[in-house]
C-alpha positions as CSV (number, residue, x, y, z in Angstrom):
1,M,91.7,111.4,113.0
2,S,95.0,110.2,111.5
3,T,98.5,110.8,112.1
4,D,101.4,110.6,109.7
5,A,105.1,109.2,110.4
6,G,106.9,111.5,112.9
7,N,103.7,113.6,114.1
8,D,104.3,114.0,117.9
9,T,101.2,111.5,119.3
10,T,102.2,112.8,123.0
11,T,98.5,114.3,123.5
12,A,96.9,111.7,121.3
13,T,94.5,109.6,123.0
14,D,95.7,106.4,124.1
15,V,92.7,104.3,125.1
16,F,90.2,102.9,122.5
17,D,88.0,100.4,121.9
18,Y,90.4,98.5,119.7
19,V,94.1,98.7,119.0
20,V,95.1,96.9,115.7
21,V,98.8,96.3,115.6
22,G,99.8,96.4,111.7
23,G,98.4,98.7,109.5
24,G,98.5,95.8,106.7
25,T,96.8,93.5,104.1
26,A,94.1,92.4,106.9
27,G,94.3,95.0,109.7
28,N,93.1,98.0,107.5
29,V,90.1,95.9,106.9
30,V,89.6,95.3,110.7
31,A,89.5,98.9,111.4
32,A,87.6,100.2,108.6
33,R,84.8,98.0,109.4
34,L,85.1,98.5,112.7
35,T,85.0,102.2,112.9
36,E,81.6,102.3,110.4
37,D,80.0,102.4,114.0
38,P,80.6,105.7,115.4
39,D,80.8,104.9,118.8
40,V,83.8,102.4,118.1
41,T,87.0,103.9,118.3
42,V,90.1,102.3,116.7
43,C,93.4,102.7,116.7
44,V,96.1,101.7,114.2
45,L,99.5,101.2,114.7
46,E,102.2,100.7,111.9
47,A,105.9,100.4,111.8
48,G,106.2,102.0,108.1
49,P,105.1,105.3,106.7
50,S,101.6,106.2,105.3
51,D,101.4,105.6,101.4
52,V,99.0,108.9,100.9
53,G,100.5,110.7,98.4
54,D,103.4,108.3,97.5
55,D,103.8,107.1,94.2
56,N,106.2,105.2,94.8
57,V,104.0,102.6,96.3
58,L,100.7,103.9,94.6
59,R,102.2,103.3,91.0
60,L,101.2,99.6,90.1
61,D,104.2,99.7,87.9
62,R,106.8,100.8,89.9
63,W,106.2,97.9,92.3
64,M,109.4,95.9,91.5
65,G,111.6,98.9,92.7
66,L,110.0,98.4,96.2
67,L,112.2,95.1,97.1
68,E,114.9,95.2,99.1
69,S,114.4,99.4,99.6
70,G,113.3,101.1,102.5
71,Y,109.6,100.0,102.3
72,D,111.2,96.6,102.8
73,W,112.0,94.4,106.0
74,D,113.9,92.4,103.8
75,Y,114.4,89.4,106.0
76,P,116.9,86.8,105.0
77,V,116.1,83.0,105.0
78,E,118.3,80.9,107.0
79,P,120.6,78.7,105.3
80,Q,119.0,75.9,103.6
81,S,119.8,72.6,102.9
82,S,118.1,71.8,99.8
83,G,117.3,75.5,98.7
84,N,118.7,79.0,98.1
85,S,119.9,80.3,100.6
86,F,120.4,83.8,99.2
87,M,117.0,84.6,99.4
88,R,115.4,87.3,100.2
89,H,111.6,87.5,101.9
90,A,110.3,90.9,100.9
91,R,107.9,91.9,103.6
92,A,106.4,95.3,103.5
93,K,107.2,98.4,105.8
94,V,104.5,101.0,104.6
95,L,100.6,101.6,105.4
96,G,98.9,98.6,103.5
97,G,101.0,96.0,104.1
98,C,102.3,93.6,101.5
99,S,99.1,94.9,99.3
100,S,100.9,98.0,99.0
101,H,104.0,96.0,98.0
102,N,103.1,93.6,95.6
103,S,102.0,93.3,92.2
104,C,98.3,93.1,93.0
105,I,97.5,89.5,91.3
106,A,93.7,89.3,92.5
107,F,92.0,86.1,93.2
108,W,89.3,84.2,95.1
109,A,90.7,81.7,96.9
110,P,89.5,77.9,95.4
111,A,86.4,76.7,97.1
112,E,88.3,73.3,98.0
113,D,91.0,75.2,100.0
114,L,88.8,76.8,102.2
115,D,86.3,73.8,102.5
116,A,89.1,72.1,104.0
117,W,90.2,74.7,106.5
118,A,86.5,74.2,107.8
119,A,87.0,70.3,107.4
120,G,90.2,70.6,109.8
121,G,88.2,72.3,112.7
122,C,87.8,75.9,111.7
123,T,83.8,76.2,111.7
124,G,82.6,79.0,110.1
125,W,85.2,78.8,107.3
126,T,83.6,76.8,104.3
127,A,83.4,78.7,101.1
128,A,79.9,78.8,101.6
129,D,80.7,81.1,104.6
130,L,83.5,83.1,103.0
131,F,82.4,83.6,99.5
132,P,79.8,86.2,100.3
133,L,82.9,88.1,102.3
134,Y,85.2,88.2,98.7
135,R,82.0,89.5,97.0
136,R,81.2,92.2,100.0
137,L,84.9,93.6,99.3
138,E,85.0,93.5,95.8
139,N,84.1,96.1,92.9
140,N,84.9,93.7,90.0
141,D,84.4,94.2,86.3
142,A,84.4,90.5,85.5
143,P,81.2,88.7,84.8
144,G,79.1,86.5,87.0
145,D,76.3,87.1,89.7
146,H,78.7,85.7,92.2
147,H,81.0,88.9,92.0
148,G,80.5,92.2,94.1
149,R,80.3,95.3,92.0
150,S,79.9,98.2,95.1
151,G,82.7,96.9,97.5
152,P,85.9,98.9,98.3
153,V,88.6,97.2,96.3
154,K,88.0,97.4,92.6
155,L,89.2,94.7,90.5
156,R,89.9,94.6,86.8
157,T,90.5,91.9,84.2
158,L,93.6,92.5,82.1
159,K,93.6,92.3,78.2
160,G,97.2,91.9,77.4
161,A,97.1,94.8,74.7
162,D,100.1,96.0,75.0
163,D,101.8,92.7,74.9
164,P,101.9,90.6,72.1
165,C,104.3,87.7,73.1
166,G,101.9,87.5,76.2
167,T,99.1,86.7,73.6
168,A,101.2,84.2,71.6
169,L,102.1,83.1,75.0
170,L,98.3,82.0,75.6
171,E,98.3,80.4,72.1
172,A,101.3,78.2,73.0
173,C,99.5,77.1,76.2
174,A,96.4,76.4,74.0
175,Q,98.8,74.8,71.6
176,A,100.2,72.3,74.2
177,G,97.1,71.4,75.8
178,I,96.2,74.1,78.1
179,P,93.2,75.8,77.4
180,T,92.5,79.9,77.7
181,T,90.4,79.8,80.8
182,P,88.8,82.8,82.6
183,F,89.7,83.3,86.3
184,N,87.5,83.5,89.4
185,T,84.5,82.6,88.1
186,G,83.6,80.9,91.1
187,T,84.6,77.2,89.7
188,T,88.4,75.9,90.4
189,V,90.8,76.3,87.4
190,V,92.8,73.0,87.6
191,R,94.4,73.5,84.2
192,G,94.0,76.6,82.4
193,A,95.8,79.9,81.3
194,N,94.8,83.5,81.1
195,W,95.4,87.2,81.8
196,F,95.2,88.2,85.4
197,Q,92.6,90.1,87.2
198,I,94.5,92.6,89.5
199,N,93.3,95.2,92.1
200,S,94.1,98.1,90.7
201,D,91.9,101.1,89.5
202,E,91.5,102.1,85.4
203,N,94.7,104.8,86.4
204,N,96.9,101.9,87.3
205,V,96.8,103.0,91.5
206,R,97.3,100.0,93.5
207,Q,94.0,99.1,95.4
208,S,95.7,98.2,98.7
209,S,93.4,97.7,101.8
210,S,94.9,101.2,102.7
211,V,93.8,102.9,99.6
212,A,90.6,101.0,99.0
213,Y,89.7,100.8,102.9
214,L,91.5,103.6,104.5
215,H,92.5,106.6,102.3
216,P,88.5,107.2,102.1
217,I,87.8,107.7,105.6
218,M,91.0,108.7,107.0
219,G,90.4,112.4,108.8
220,R,86.6,111.8,108.3
221,R,86.2,109.3,111.0
222,P,87.2,111.0,114.5
223,N,86.9,107.6,115.9
224,L,89.7,106.4,114.0
225,E,93.1,107.0,114.6
226,V,96.0,106.0,112.2
227,R,99.4,106.3,113.5
228,T,102.3,105.4,111.5
229,G,106.1,105.0,111.9
230,V,105.7,103.4,115.3
231,R,106.8,100.3,116.3
232,A,105.3,97.8,118.3
233,K,107.8,96.4,120.9
234,K,105.6,94.1,123.3
235,L,102.1,93.2,124.0
236,V,100.8,94.4,127.2
237,F,99.0,92.1,129.8
238,E,96.9,92.4,132.7
239,G,97.2,88.5,134.3
240,R,96.2,86.6,130.9
241,R,94.3,89.6,129.5
242,C,95.9,91.8,126.7
243,V,94.8,95.5,127.4
244,G,97.2,97.1,124.8
245,T,100.7,97.1,123.2
246,E,103.9,99.2,123.9
247,Y,105.6,100.7,121.2
248,L,108.5,103.0,120.1
249,D,107.5,106.4,119.6
250,P,108.6,107.9,116.2
251,D,111.3,109.9,118.2
252,Q,112.5,106.7,118.2
253,I,114.1,107.2,122.2
254,H,110.2,106.8,124.1
255,T,108.3,104.0,124.5
256,R,104.7,104.5,124.9
257,T,101.6,102.3,125.7
258,V,98.2,102.6,123.8
259,R,95.3,100.4,125.4
260,A,92.4,98.8,124.3
261,R,89.4,98.5,126.0
262,R,87.7,95.7,124.2
263,E,90.1,93.7,122.1
264,V,93.9,94.1,120.5
265,I,94.0,92.3,117.1
266,V,97.7,91.4,115.8
267,S,97.6,91.9,111.7
268,C,101.6,92.0,111.6
269,G,102.0,89.4,108.7
270,S,103.2,85.8,108.9
271,I,106.8,86.6,109.9
272,D,106.0,89.7,112.3
273,T,103.0,88.4,114.0
274,P,104.8,85.4,115.7
275,K,107.6,87.1,116.4
276,L,105.6,90.0,118.3
277,L,103.4,87.0,120.2
278,M,106.6,85.5,121.0
279,L,108.3,88.7,122.5
280,S,105.2,89.1,124.7
281,G,105.8,85.5,126.0
282,I,103.2,83.3,123.7
283,G,104.6,80.7,122.0
284,P,107.1,77.7,122.4
285,A,107.9,77.5,126.2
286,A,111.6,76.4,125.7
287,H,112.3,78.7,122.8
288,L,111.1,81.5,125.0
289,R,113.1,80.5,127.9
290,E,116.1,80.1,125.9
291,T,115.9,83.3,124.5
292,G,115.0,85.0,128.0
293,I,111.6,85.7,127.8
294,D,108.9,84.7,130.7
295,V,106.6,82.3,129.6
296,L,102.8,83.3,129.5
297,V,101.3,80.9,127.2
298,D,103.2,77.6,126.2
299,S,101.8,77.4,122.7
300,A,103.5,75.2,120.6
301,G,102.3,76.3,117.3
302,V,103.5,79.9,117.3
303,G,105.9,80.1,114.6
304,E,105.3,76.9,113.3
305,N,103.7,75.4,110.1
306,L,105.6,78.4,107.9
307,Q,104.4,77.5,104.4
308,D,104.9,79.3,101.0
309,H,104.7,79.4,97.0
310,P,108.6,78.4,96.4
311,E,109.1,79.8,92.4
312,G,111.7,78.7,90.0
313,V,112.6,80.6,86.7
314,I,113.3,80.1,83.1
315,M,114.1,82.5,80.8
316,W,114.5,83.2,77.2
317,E,116.1,85.8,75.1
318,A,113.3,87.6,73.1
319,K,113.8,87.6,69.4
320,Q,111.4,90.8,68.9
321,P,111.2,93.9,71.5
322,M,109.2,93.0,74.3
323,P,106.9,95.7,75.5
324,T,108.0,98.8,77.3
325,R,104.8,99.8,79.3
326,S,102.4,97.3,81.4
327,S,100.2,97.4,84.5
328,Q,103.0,95.4,86.7
329,W,104.7,93.2,84.4
330,W,103.2,89.6,85.2
331,E,99.6,90.0,83.5
332,A,99.3,86.1,82.9
333,G,99.6,83.0,84.7
334,I,99.0,79.5,83.8
335,F,97.6,76.5,86.5
336,Y,98.5,72.7,85.7
337,D,98.1,69.2,87.4
338,T,100.8,67.3,87.3
339,E,99.1,64.0,87.9
340,P,95.5,62.8,87.7
341,G,93.0,63.1,89.9
342,L,93.3,66.8,91.7
343,D,90.7,68.8,92.6
344,R,92.9,71.8,92.7
345,P,96.2,72.6,90.6
346,D,99.7,72.0,92.2
347,L,101.7,73.8,89.7
348,M,101.3,77.1,88.7
349,F,103.3,79.8,86.2
350,H,103.5,83.8,86.3
351,Y,104.3,84.8,83.0
352,G,107.1,88.0,83.3
353,S,107.5,90.3,80.3
354,V,111.0,91.4,82.1
355,P,114.0,89.6,82.5
356,F,114.4,87.9,86.3
357,D,117.7,87.4,86.7
358,M,117.8,88.5,90.5
359,N,118.6,84.8,91.6
360,T,120.5,83.4,88.5
361,A,123.3,86.4,87.6
362,R,125.0,85.7,90.5
363,H,125.9,82.2,88.9
364,G,126.7,83.2,86.1
365,Y,123.9,82.8,84.0
366,P,123.7,85.3,81.2
367,T,121.0,87.5,81.1
368,T,119.6,90.1,78.9
369,E,117.1,93.3,79.2
370,N,115.1,92.0,76.5
371,A,113.9,88.8,77.5
372,F,110.5,87.0,78.9
373,C,110.2,84.2,81.5
374,L,107.6,81.6,83.2
375,T,108.6,81.3,86.7
376,P,106.8,77.9,87.7
377,N,105.7,77.7,91.8
378,V,104.4,74.7,93.9
379,T,101.1,75.7,94.8
380,R,100.2,73.2,97.5
381,A,104.2,73.0,98.8
382,R,104.6,70.0,101.7
383,S,107.9,71.8,102.8
384,K,107.1,73.3,106.2
385,G,109.5,75.7,108.0
386,T,109.6,78.0,111.1
387,V,110.1,81.4,112.3
388,R,111.9,82.0,115.4
389,L,113.3,85.0,117.6
390,R,117.0,85.8,117.1
391,T,116.8,87.7,120.6
392,R,114.9,88.9,122.7
393,D,115.4,92.4,121.1
394,Y,112.6,93.6,119.2
395,R,114.9,95.4,116.4
396,D,116.9,92.4,115.7
397,K,114.9,90.4,112.7
398,P,113.5,87.1,113.5
399,K,115.1,83.9,111.8
400,V,113.2,82.7,109.0
401,D,113.6,79.0,107.9
402,P,111.0,77.9,105.4
403,R,113.3,74.7,104.9
404,Y,112.4,74.6,100.9
405,F,112.5,71.3,98.6
406,T,112.8,69.1,102.5
407,H,109.9,67.4,101.0
408,E,110.3,65.3,97.4
409,H,106.7,66.5,96.3
410,D,107.9,69.7,96.0
411,V,111.1,69.2,93.9
412,R,108.9,66.5,91.7
413,V,106.3,69.6,90.8
414,M,109.1,72.1,90.4
415,T,111.1,69.7,88.1
416,Y,108.0,69.1,86.2
417,G,107.1,72.5,85.9
418,L,110.2,73.4,84.4
419,K,110.1,70.8,81.6
420,L,106.5,71.8,81.2
421,A,107.7,75.5,80.5
422,R,110.0,74.1,77.6
423,R,107.3,72.4,76.3
424,I,105.3,75.1,75.7
425,A,107.8,77.7,74.9
426,E,108.2,75.0,71.9
427,Q,105.1,75.2,70.6
428,P,104.4,77.3,66.9
429,A,102.9,80.1,68.3
430,L,106.1,81.4,70.4
431,A,108.5,80.8,67.3
432,G,108.5,84.4,66.5
433,W,109.4,85.3,70.2
434,K,111.6,82.7,72.0
435,G,115.4,83.3,71.2
436,A,117.9,81.4,73.5
437,E,117.1,80.0,76.9
438,L,119.3,81.9,78.9
439,A,118.6,80.2,82.3
440,P,119.0,76.9,83.1
441,G,120.0,76.8,79.4
442,P,119.8,73.7,76.9
443,D,122.3,71.7,78.3
444,V,120.5,71.5,81.8
445,R,118.7,68.5,80.9
446,T,118.5,65.7,83.3
447,D,116.3,65.9,86.4
448,D,119.4,66.1,88.9
449,E,120.7,68.9,86.7
450,L,117.1,70.8,86.9
451,L,117.4,70.0,90.8
452,D,121.1,71.7,91.3
453,Y,119.6,74.7,89.1
454,I,116.3,75.0,91.2
455,H,118.2,74.6,94.3
456,K,120.6,77.2,93.6
457,T,117.9,79.9,92.0
458,H,114.6,79.5,93.1
459,N,112.9,82.3,94.6
460,T,109.4,82.8,96.4
461,V,106.4,84.3,95.4
462,Y,106.7,86.1,98.5
463,H,103.6,84.3,99.9
464,P,104.8,83.4,103.5
465,A,101.5,82.3,105.5
466,C,100.1,79.8,108.3
467,T,102.7,80.7,111.3
468,V,99.7,81.2,113.8
469,K,97.0,79.0,112.3
470,M,93.7,78.7,113.2
471,G,92.3,75.3,114.3
472,A,90.1,73.0,116.6
473,D,89.9,74.1,120.5
474,D,91.9,70.8,120.9
475,D,94.3,71.3,118.2
476,R,97.7,72.1,120.2
477,L,99.6,73.3,117.3
478,A,96.6,75.7,116.6
479,P,97.6,78.8,118.7
480,L,94.2,80.3,117.4
481,D,90.7,78.8,117.6
482,A,88.4,79.2,114.6
483,R,86.9,83.0,115.9
484,L,90.8,83.9,115.7
485,R,91.1,84.2,119.5
486,V,94.6,83.7,120.9
487,K,94.2,80.5,122.8
488,G,95.4,80.9,126.6
489,V,94.6,84.5,126.8
490,E,91.5,86.8,126.5
491,G,91.4,90.3,124.1
492,L,93.4,89.0,121.6
493,R,93.2,87.9,118.2
494,V,95.1,87.8,114.9
495,A,94.1,89.0,111.5
496,D,96.6,88.3,108.7
497,G,98.0,85.5,106.4
498,S,99.7,83.9,109.5
499,V,96.1,82.3,110.9
500,M,95.3,80.3,107.6
501,P,95.7,76.6,108.2
502,D,96.9,75.6,105.0
503,L,98.0,78.1,102.6
504,V,95.6,79.0,99.5
505,T,96.4,77.6,96.0
506,V,96.6,80.9,94.6
507,N,98.0,84.4,95.2
508,P,96.5,85.3,98.8
509,C,96.0,88.8,98.9
510,I,92.9,89.2,98.3
511,T,92.4,86.2,100.8
512,T,94.1,88.1,103.4
513,M,91.6,90.7,102.8
514,M,88.6,88.6,103.4
515,I,90.2,87.4,106.3
516,G,90.1,91.0,107.9
517,E,86.3,91.0,107.0
518,K,85.8,87.7,108.8
519,C,87.8,89.2,111.8
520,A,85.7,92.7,111.7
521,D,82.6,90.4,111.6
522,L,83.3,88.2,114.8
523,L,84.6,91.2,116.7
524,K,81.0,92.8,116.1
525,S,79.1,89.5,116.6
526,A,81.1,89.2,120.1
527,Q,79.5,92.5,121.0
528,R,76.3,91.6,120.7
């Protein structure tokens, strides 16, 4: 059973085996896998509307129009001492979460990332444990016995057929010593460039967690109910056991409660999951008290450890007309190691076949509608921030303070990235495409000048993570154990990007789906 936004839920069943709070990238995976057992009932609560039949969401080439739209929670950042204080964190307000809101760049996480999680106390999270879950979730067109062929999420390899500038870019990378290297082969690409894999089908319909996992079963499984347009207010506890969730009804007036016989799974994302936990009394005790919230569990790590991929931009006017059609306008990428001996790249670029001036135009940098750009990002940034409550009112946006570029490592890598982008652009293969450098411009040369430009104009790749991290049982800054259970209470788990101990090197969407697969397995094993 499914109910779309605005439907009357007054007579709906209000007790289920599991309640999934947040119909996002991981939450929908959990719900779909649990309801494979017809005797298990699940209710999904999603604050945004359904994406069913909505081409604004489903058509991947329209994704940039979702930013700062009605489908976006659009969280501002707190004033940044070393970064762009105008920056916004796009967080999806629609079924499918950020997998319904992103550019669908699809990566398996490097094995080194996952093995580091396990080495840090997350037992059961090695690459050997998790690579089979990537295989299970995907239907991949790339070669390799490691790939899945029958999973719900279609992954296809882009070819760049409609983008001669992108083809020239890859040639220029090779001329600069960055080989053309396939992605998602099972071996980490430390230095290489290529067209991406994306999770979209042959008709360019995004393969979000909602499209891949929920759409085929909504209305076909009586043990699944999806409620959209309902916003969680706080978790409900009896003693220290989580037994349900209070939410605002679509009528925007009444509070209703849905209860879980077994467990509640919070999947609201790396900003709203710590917010909901803190509103429910789980978080840093001093912060909760000063906000007027009774402390249920003093959990110092809730809202800490915020990590992201900060992103710069360098843009050129194109000498020739740029493509007029694309799968999603950001079809190719580059990985690079800025110092010797790395087992993972510390620098990544996304190549855009469109102008990207949302953070440069306000400062007077010139722009044009016929441009291409490279966006260097720090893949393993060391600056860490926080998420905090603004007030005790669930309707208020939280305080998001990423503390960008407060660690010198991130400054060094980003500055290196801008210089490397210029070196790539100077190669002969791009001579017929590279016109004037629009931002930061040819006069911005020294490290200090580049750093000033970075501070004013950088963006994010919209990958906030790690704010409710899992860890060893004795890690007081890890709110979750390695089975995704919230420490200090019973019947409550988290499954989304917030559980990562450290942000993966690559775009994290497929890894977040994998976390949903892992959570479903953990829940099933707990009932055996």
